[in-house]
KEMAR-363106 format. One record per residue (C-alpha): residue number from 0; x negated, y negated, z negated. Coordinates in steps of 0.1 Angstrom, whole numbers, padded with zeros to 4 digits. Example, Ala and Ser with C-alpha at 12.3 -4.5 7.8 and 13.67 -1.06 7.14 Angstrom:
pos X Y Z
0 -0123 0045 -0078
1 -0137 0011 -0071
//
This chain:
pos X Y Z
0 -1283 -0332 -0065
1 -1275 -0353 -0035
2 -1290 -0388 -0037
3 -1260 -0404 -0024
4 -1238 -0387 -0050
5 -1262 -0400 -0077
6 -1260 -0436 -0064
7 -1222 -0433 -0061
8 -1221 -0422 -0098
9 -1243 -0451 -0108
10 -1222 -0476 -0090
11 -1191 -0463 -0108
12 -1207 -0467 -0142
13 -1217 -0501 -0135
14 -1182 -0510 -0123
15 -1167 -0496 -0154
16 -1190 -0516 -0178
17 -1182 -0548 -0157
18 -1145 -0541 -0162
19 -1149 -0536 -0199
20 -1168 -0569 -0201
21 -1142 -0587 -0180
22 -1112 -0575 -0203
23 -1131 -0584 -0233
24 -1135 -0619 -0221
25 -1098 -0622 -0208
26 -1085 -0610 -0242
27 -1076 -0576 -0233
28 -1075 -0546 -0259
29 -1110 -0556 -0272
30 -1104 -0585 -0296
31 -1128 -0614 -0289
32 -1150 -0627 -0317
33 -1141 -0664 -0327
34 -1163 -0687 -0346
35 -1159 -0721 -0361
36 -1192 -0735 -0350
37 -1187 -0731 -0313
38 -1160 -0731 -0286
39 -1149 -0697 -0273
40 -1142 -0692 -0236
41 -1106 -0684 -0244
42 -1100 -0716 -0266
43 -1076 -0741 -0255
44 -1093 -0774 -0255
45 -1088 -0812 -0249
46 -1111 -0840 -0248
47 -1148 -0839 -0239
48 -1160 -0804 -0238
49 -1196 -0817 -0240
50 -1191 -0836 -0271
51 -1212 -0826 -0304
52 -1181 -0833 -0324
53 -1155 -0805 -0324
54 -1121 -0809 -0342
55 -1106 -0776 -0346
56 -1070 -0769 -0357
57 -1053 -0736 -0368
58 -1016 -0742 -0362
59 -0982 -0727 -0360
60 -0956 -0738 -0336
61 -0927 -0733 -0359
62 -0942 -0750 -0388
63 -0928 -0783 -0398
64 -0959 -0797 -0410
65 -0977 -0788 -0379
66 -0952 -0809 -0360
67 -0961 -0839 -0380
68 -0998 -0833 -0374
69 -0991 -0828 -0336
70 -0979 -0864 -0335
71 -1011 -0875 -0354
72 -1033 -0855 -0330
73 -1016 -0873 -0299
74 -1027 -0906 -0315
75 -1064 -0893 -0321
76 -1065 -0882 -0285
77 -1059 -0917 -0272
78 -1089 -0931 -0290
79 -1112 -0901 -0290
80 -1105 -0879 -0259
81 -1139 -0891 -0242
82 -1160 -0885 -0273
83 -1145 -0855 -0291
84 -1134 -0820 -0283
85 -1101 -0809 -0298
86 -1095 -0771 -0301
87 -1061 -0754 -0309
88 -1059 -0719 -0322
89 -1030 -0699 -0333
90 -1022 -0689 -0370
91 -0986 -0678 -0367
92 -0972 -0674 -0402
93 -0948 -0646 -0394
94 -0940 -0640 -0430
95 -0923 -0673 -0431
96 -0914 -0681 -0395
97 -0898 -0654 -0374
98 -0905 -0669 -0339
99 -0940 -0683 -0345
100 -0958 -0655 -0328
101 -0936 -0655 -0298
102 -0941 -0692 -0294
103 -0978 -0690 -0295
104 -0976 -0663 -0268
105 -0954 -0686 -0248
106 -0980 -0715 -0249
107 -1007 -0689 -0238
108 -0985 -0675 -0210
109 -0980 -0710 -0197
110 -1018 -0716 -0201
111 -1022 -0687 -0176
112 -1007 -0711 -0151
113 -1027 -0743 -0162
114 -0999 -0755 -0186
115 -1008 -0746 -0220
116 -1008 -0782 -0233
117 -0975 -0791 -0216
118 -0958 -0760 -0233
119 -0977 -0769 -0265
120 -0960 -0804 -0265
121 -0926 -0790 -0255
122 -0926 -0763 -0283
123 -0933 -0790 -0309
124 -0908 -0815 -0293
125 -0880 -0787 -0292
126 -0890 -0770 -0324
127 -0855 -0772 -0339
128 -0839 -0758 -0308
129 -0859 -0727 -0303
130 -0866 -0718 -0339
131 -0833 -0705 -0344
132 -0823 -0698 -0308
133 -0825 -0671 -0282
134 -0862 -0678 -0276
135 -0867 -0656 -0244
136 -0841 -0676 -0225
137 -0853 -0709 -0240
138 -0889 -0702 -0232
139 -0880 -0694 -0198
140 -0862 -0727 -0194
141 -0892 -0745 -0206
142 -0913 -0727 -0181
143 -0888 -0739 -0154
144 -0891 -0775 -0168
145 -0930 -0772 -0162
146 -0925 -0759 -0127
147 -0945 -0727 -0133
148 -0935 -0692 -0120
149 -0908 -0678 -0146
150 -0915 -0643 -0134
151 -0953 -0645 -0141
152 -0946 -0664 -0173
153 -0923 -0636 -0185
154 -0950 -0608 -0176
155 -0977 -0627 -0194
156 -0956 -0636 -0223
157 -0949 -0598 -0229
158 -0986 -0587 -0219
159 -1009 -0569 -0243
160 -1037 -0593 -0234
161 -1018 -0624 -0248
162 -1005 -0603 -0278
163 -1041 -0593 -0286
164 -1054 -0629 -0281
165 -1029 -0646 -0305
166 -1034 -0617 -0332
167 -1072 -0620 -0328
168 -1067 -0658 -0336
169 -1047 -0649 -0367
170 -1071 -0622 -0378
171 -1100 -0647 -0377
172 -1079 -0672 -0397
173 -1072 -0645 -0424
174 -1108 -0636 -0424
175 -1115 -0673 -0431
176 -1089 -0670 -0459
177 -1070 -0699 -0447
178 -1039 -0705 -0468
179 -1015 -0723 -0444
180 -1010 -0745 -0415
181 -1022 -0767 -0401
182 -1058 -0763 -0412
183 -1085 -0786 -0398
184 -1123 -0781 -0393
185 -1146 -0808 -0381
186 -1179 -0791 -0368
187 -1172 -0760 -0386
188 -1165 -0776 -0419
189 -1129 -0774 -0434
190 -1114 -0808 -0442
191 -1086 -0815 -0466
192 -1057 -0826 -0443
193 -1059 -0863 -0439
194 -1029 -0882 -0453
195 -1027 -0907 -0423
196 -1039 -0912 -0388
197 -1062 -0939 -0402
198 -1079 -0914 -0426
199 -1083 -0887 -0398
200 -1098 -0914 -0375
201 -1123 -0923 -0403
202 -1134 -0887 -0407
203 -1140 -0884 -0369
204 -1159 -0917 -0367
205 -1181 -0904 -0395
206 -1189 -0872 -0376
207 -1196 -0892 -0345
208 -1220 -0914 -0363
209 -1237 -0883 -0379
210 -1243 -0869 -0344
211 -1256 -0900 -0326
//
């Protein structure tokens, strides 16, 4: 067999393997594994990524309780953004909320253009508007507010990559036997939802002290 042909065949095999690995990381057809103890490359994070304290939230943009905790999380970030890493994961409760998965995909689509957290905030702030409205047109209007490409946003919103990512988050939540949203973990340990900002801050300070 011609040596050039053999080397060409080897090169093709290597390129195929690299492509498979790439799409597994980018959330393609291969569903990425998620863990509570560590941040995944596809996770949306805020705060200090080098922190030893990880506050992880499984949430649903259409959930009323999640909107309340969204306001609490904003206050926590003011105090702890330099010392804690906050992770947002999707748990769309589609049996209850008809547009929850679509909203999760909208946030991730905006994230492809560097605006996940801005869309995250808009979705919670305008929850009453899109929960019963024409979500496709409304989400496009939110993309316009964020000054991102509406064409790219629309393509990403409908893409299999983002659908699979959101569903992989939900699958992990179900495997954890989570019962609802929001659900919080601190360093991989599920906590009872704090009843106030002060109570949440106390739990985070305790985790920080334990990881000095």
